[in-house]
N, CA, C and O atoms as a DFTB+ gen file, in Angstrom:
336 C
 N C O
     1  1     -17.668     160.852      35.638
     2  2     -17.571     162.297      35.617
     3  2     -17.393     162.883      37.045
     4  3     -17.972     162.392      38.015
     5  1     -16.518     164.016      37.133
     6  2     -16.212     164.517      38.384
     7  2     -17.367     165.491      38.857
     8  3     -18.126     166.089      38.095
     9  1     -17.376     165.548      40.144
    10  2     -18.307     166.555      40.756
    11  2     -17.545     167.924      40.802
    12  3     -16.335     167.991      40.589
    13  1     -18.284     168.953      41.076
    14  2     -17.788     170.284      41.104
    15  2     -16.736     170.407      42.260
    16  3     -15.731     171.111      42.152
    17  1     -17.027     169.704      43.325
    18  2     -16.131     169.673      44.508
    19  2     -14.750     169.146      44.113
    20  3     -13.700     169.741      44.353
    21  1     -14.860     167.907      43.449
    22  2     -13.614     167.242      43.016
    23  2     -12.719     168.216      41.998
    24  3     -11.488     168.210      42.018
    25  1     -13.389     168.925      41.244
    26  2     -12.748     169.747      40.281
    27  2     -12.054     170.929      40.994
    28  3     -10.993     171.393      40.575
    29  1     -12.677     171.385      42.058
    30  2     -12.090     172.486      42.812
    31  2     -10.931     172.098      43.552
    32  3      -9.960     172.847      43.654
    33  1     -10.992     170.811      44.143
    34  2      -9.854     170.216      44.901
    35  2      -8.730     170.108      43.989
    36  3      -7.624     170.506      44.354
    37  1      -8.911     169.598      42.816
    38  2      -7.798     169.331      41.817
    39  2      -7.186     170.709      41.459
    40  3      -5.959     170.801      41.418
    41  1      -7.985     171.815      41.192
    42  2      -7.393     173.050      40.858
    43  2      -6.541     173.549      41.988
    44  3      -5.421     174.024      41.795
    45  1      -7.164     173.418      43.322
    46  2      -6.361     173.980      44.423
    47  2      -4.996     173.292      44.606
    48  3      -3.999     173.923      44.959
    49  1      -4.992     171.912      44.338
    50  2      -3.753     171.247      44.432
    51  2      -2.724     171.689      43.315
    52  3      -1.521     171.760      43.561
    53  1      -3.225     171.963      42.152
    54  2      -2.298     172.394      41.077
    55  2      -1.729     173.759      41.425
    56  3      -0.552     174.026      41.182
    57  1      -2.591     174.654      42.015
    58  2      -2.040     175.991      42.362
    59  2      -1.078     175.834      43.514
    60  3      -0.030     176.481      43.503
    61  1      -1.372     175.003      44.522
    62  2      -0.528     174.797      45.619
    63  2       0.904     174.213      45.193
    64  3       1.953     174.577      45.723
    65  1       0.819     173.313      44.225
    66  2       2.129     172.766      43.648
    67  2       2.946     173.805      43.011
    68  3       4.153     173.904      43.232
    69  1       2.279     174.600      42.201
    70  2       3.071     175.696      41.529
    71  2       3.722     176.687      42.461
    72  3       4.852     177.137      42.269
    73  1       2.904     177.023      43.539
    74  2       3.568     177.920      44.498
    75  2       4.778     177.246      45.301
    76  3       5.792     177.880      45.590
    77  1       4.597     176.027      45.603
    78  2       5.718     175.327      46.312
    79  2       6.910     175.127      45.387
    80  3       8.043     175.074      45.867
    81  1       6.698     175.013      44.068
    82  2       7.790     174.729      43.142
    83  2       8.465     176.042      42.765
    84  3       9.449     176.019      42.025
    85  1       7.975     177.191      43.246
    86  2       8.629     178.472      42.876
    87  2       8.256     179.024      41.602
    88  3       9.073     179.693      40.969
    89  1       7.056     178.796      41.153
    90  2       6.664     179.495      39.899
    91  2       6.311     180.997      39.996
    92  3       6.109     181.720      39.021
    93  1       6.262     181.363      41.244
    94  2       6.065     182.732      41.492
    95  2       7.330     183.586      41.923
    96  3       7.233     184.507      42.734
    97  1       8.402     183.253      41.383
    98  2       9.652     183.912      41.600
    99  2       9.557     185.380      41.230
   100  3       9.091     185.755      40.154
   101  1      10.025     186.204      42.182
   102  2       9.945     187.622      41.961
   103  2      11.416     188.270      41.739
   104  3      11.521     189.404      41.271
   105  1      12.412     187.586      42.055
   106  2      13.801     188.075      42.080
   107  2      14.132     188.528      40.639
   108  3      13.906     187.788      39.682
   109  1      14.648     189.704      40.510
   110  2      15.056     190.224      39.183
   111  2      16.486     190.223      38.936
   112  3      17.260     190.004      39.868
   113  1      16.868     190.429      37.862
   114  2      18.310     190.413      37.459
   115  2      18.924     191.824      37.313
   116  3      20.029     192.014      36.804
   117  1      18.096     192.835      37.814
   118  2      18.605     194.205      37.622
   119  2      19.881     194.514      38.446
   120  3      20.745     195.288      38.033
   121  1      19.952     193.876      39.619
   122  2      21.146     194.037      40.464
   123  2      22.408     193.505      39.837
   124  3      23.484     194.089      39.968
   125  1      22.263     192.393      39.155
   126  2      23.353     191.843      38.434
   127  2      23.890     192.760      37.334
   128  3      25.099     192.934      37.182
   129  1      22.936     193.354      36.553
   130  2      23.381     194.245      35.448
   131  2      24.073     195.406      36.041
   132  3      25.122     195.779      35.517
   133  1      23.593     196.038      37.105
   134  2      24.220     197.263      37.640
   135  2      25.563     196.870      38.253
   136  3      26.502     197.641      38.056
   137  1      25.765     195.785      38.959
   138  2      27.008     195.345      39.489
   139  2      27.969     195.150      38.344
   140  3      29.105     195.618      38.417
   141  1      27.553     194.471      37.276
   142  2      28.507     194.185      36.191
   143  2      28.915     195.467      35.437
   144  3      29.996     195.568      34.857
   145  1      28.023     196.398      35.479
   146  2      28.370     197.779      34.838
   147  2      29.412     198.461      35.771
   148  3      30.384     199.031      35.278
   149  1      29.223     198.408      37.078
   150  2      30.205     199.080      38.003
   151  2      31.501     198.369      38.059
   152  3      32.536     199.034      38.044
   153  1      31.541     197.023      38.123
   154  2      32.754     196.272      38.229
   155  2      32.766     195.185      37.075
   156  3      32.461     194.010      37.274
   157  1      33.147     195.693      35.864
   158  2      33.075     194.772      34.661
   159  2      34.088     193.586      34.738
   160  3      33.900     192.579      34.055
   161  1      35.064     193.695      35.495
   162  2      36.015     192.499      35.660
   163  2      35.921     191.912      36.979
   164  3      35.997     192.613      37.988
   165  1      35.743     190.537      37.023
   166  2      35.626     189.793      38.252
   167  2      34.531     190.340      39.154
   168  3      34.788     190.576      40.334
   169  1      33.379     190.539      38.671
   170  2      32.289     191.031      39.339
   171  2      31.929     190.211      40.608
   172  3      31.746     190.771      41.689
   173  1      31.840     188.945      40.451
   174  2      31.516     188.018      41.499
   175  2      32.647     188.075      42.581
   176  3      32.372     188.121      43.780
   177  1      33.827     188.070      42.147
   178  2      34.923     188.149      43.177
   179  2      34.928     189.455      43.998
   180  3      35.254     189.471      45.185
   181  1      34.563     190.510      43.331
   182  2      34.546     191.851      44.046
   183  2      33.381     191.735      45.129
   184  3      33.561     192.023      46.312
   185  1      32.247     191.314      44.642
   186  2      31.069     191.238      45.550
   187  2      31.339     190.257      46.728
   188  3      30.896     190.489      47.852
   189  1      32.058     189.185      46.446
   190  2      32.398     188.203      47.439
   191  2      33.355     188.826      48.555
   192  3      33.262     188.532      49.746
   193  1      34.185     189.627      48.084
   194  2      35.161     190.351      49.083
   195  2      34.407     191.405      49.844
   196  3      34.712     191.638      51.014
   197  1      33.392     192.083      49.213
   198  2      32.718     193.161      50.008
   199  2      31.816     192.489      51.035
   200  3      31.659     192.983      52.152
   201  1      31.215     191.344      50.645
   202  2      30.267     190.713      51.632
   203  2      30.852     189.673      52.452
   204  3      30.176     189.121      53.320
   205  1      32.177     189.338      52.216
   206  2      32.858     188.278      52.971
   207  2      32.154     186.905      52.882
   208  3      31.938     186.179      53.853
   209  1      31.819     186.632      51.584
   210  2      31.235     185.247      51.363
   211  2      32.116     184.687      50.140
   212  3      33.036     185.306      49.605
   213  1      31.695     183.487      49.822
   214  2      32.399     182.806      48.694
   215  2      32.002     183.338      47.332
   216  3      30.970     184.007      47.278
   217  1      32.668     183.131      46.270
   218  2      32.349     183.660      45.027
   219  2      31.180     183.070      44.471
   220  3      30.470     183.730      43.711
   221  1      30.878     181.768      44.803
   222  2      29.648     181.150      44.193
   223  2      28.407     181.850      44.691
   224  3      27.463     182.047      43.926
   225  1      28.384     182.243      45.992
   226  2      27.174     182.932      46.545
   227  2      27.039     184.278      45.757
   228  3      25.942     184.646      45.335
   229  1      28.114     184.959      45.582
   230  2      28.081     186.236      44.879
   231  2      27.617     186.000      43.344
   232  3      26.927     186.846      42.776
   233  1      27.983     184.943      42.774
   234  2      27.504     184.629      41.385
   235  2      26.025     184.350      41.400
   236  3      25.367     184.663      40.407
   237  1      25.476     183.821      42.379
   238  2      24.078     183.551      42.554
   239  2      23.219     184.916      42.725
   240  3      22.108     185.095      42.226
   241  1      23.874     185.767      43.454
   242  2      23.264     187.119      43.565
   243  2      23.206     187.830      42.209
   244  3      22.224     188.479      41.849
   245  1      24.373     187.660      41.440
   246  2      24.427     188.342      40.066
   247  2      23.425     187.730      39.111
   248  3      22.895     188.433      38.251
   249  1      23.148     186.439      39.234
   250  2      22.317     185.766      38.296
   251  2      20.850     186.031      38.641
   252  3      19.981     185.784      37.804
   253  1      20.542     186.529      39.856
   254  2      19.174     186.760      40.149
   255  2      18.518     185.519      40.956
   256  3      17.346     185.544      41.334
   257  1      19.286     184.569      41.152
   258  2      18.780     183.349      41.865
   259  2      18.400     183.648      43.275
   260  3      17.418     183.107      43.783
   261  1      19.158     184.503      43.927
   262  2      18.939     184.943      45.330
   263  2      19.049     186.395      45.329
   264  3      19.743     186.977      44.494
   265  1      18.336     187.050      46.310
   266  2      18.444     188.516      46.557
   267  2      19.756     188.729      47.361
   268  3      20.057     187.975      48.287
   269  1      20.490     189.731      46.998
   270  2      21.772     190.103      47.718
   271  2      21.321     190.765      49.118
   272  3      20.272     191.400      49.219
   273  1      22.179     190.563      50.148
   274  2      21.920     191.179      51.437
   275  2      22.119     192.754      51.350
   276  3      22.676     193.285      50.389
   277  1      21.654     193.397      52.353
   278  2      21.742     194.907      52.372
   279  2      23.222     195.386      52.316
   280  3      23.492     196.418      51.701
   281  1      24.118     194.714      52.897
   282  2      25.522     195.308      52.853
   283  2      26.022     195.298      51.452
   284  3      26.824     196.165      51.107
   285  1      25.614     194.386      50.613
   286  2      26.083     194.429      49.176
   287  2      25.355     195.479      48.461
   288  3      25.970     196.174      47.653
   289  1      24.120     195.662      48.674
   290  2      23.369     196.813      48.017
   291  2      23.946     198.100      48.479
   292  3      24.136     198.992      47.653
   293  1      24.245     198.272      49.749
   294  2      24.810     199.504      50.250
   295  2      26.127     199.697      49.641
   296  3      26.397     200.846      49.293
   297  1      27.058     198.709      49.437
   298  2      28.301     198.961      48.853
   299  2      28.139     199.401      47.406
   300  3      28.934     200.197      46.905
   301  1      27.119     198.890      46.734
   302  2      26.915     199.301      45.315
   303  2      26.438     200.660      45.251
   304  3      26.791     201.371      44.310
   305  1      25.614     201.131      46.221
   306  2      25.145     202.501      46.244
   307  2      26.265     203.487      46.545
   308  3      26.347     204.573      45.972
   309  1      27.114     203.069      47.455
   310  2      28.377     203.909      47.714
   311  2      29.223     203.986      46.491
   312  3      29.855     205.020      46.273
   313  1      29.286     202.951      45.660
   314  2      30.078     203.029      44.469
   315  2      29.410     203.993      43.485
   316  3      30.161     204.712      42.826
   317  1      28.096     204.091      43.308
   318  2      27.398     204.913      42.382
   319  2      27.405     206.352      42.884
   320  3      27.804     207.246      42.139
   321  1      26.970     206.614      44.141
   322  2      26.858     207.980      44.592
   323  2      28.047     208.545      45.368
   324  3      28.093     209.743      45.647
   325  1      28.970     207.720      45.703
   326  2      30.103     208.250      46.356
   327  2      29.915     208.146      47.919
   328  3      28.780     208.020      48.380
   329  1      31.010     208.200      48.722
   330  2      30.903     208.081      50.088
   331  2      30.268     209.296      50.922
   332  3      29.821     209.178      52.062
   333  1      30.298     210.426      50.212
   334  2      29.933     211.597      50.947
   335  2      28.568     211.994      50.663
   336  3      28.086     212.986      51.212
C-alpha cells in the first residue's frame, strides 16, 4: 500500500507529463477560418507570400498548430478594415 507522500508524487509526475506533452494547448483555429474566408483560393500560398515564409509554415498557422506572427495578423486586419 502506498503512503500519502508517494501518491502525491505520482500525481505531480502525471500532471508534469501532461504539461510537457502539450495537453494544455491554447492555440485556436479562428485565424484559419478568417483567413480562408478572406482568401478562399490558395490561402496558405497567399499567407506565405505576405509573411515571406514557405507554404508549409503558412498551412500550420491556418491549422492552428502554431500562432501566426504579428505581420500576418496585421495583413489580415488591413484586408478586413482597409488601409485607411
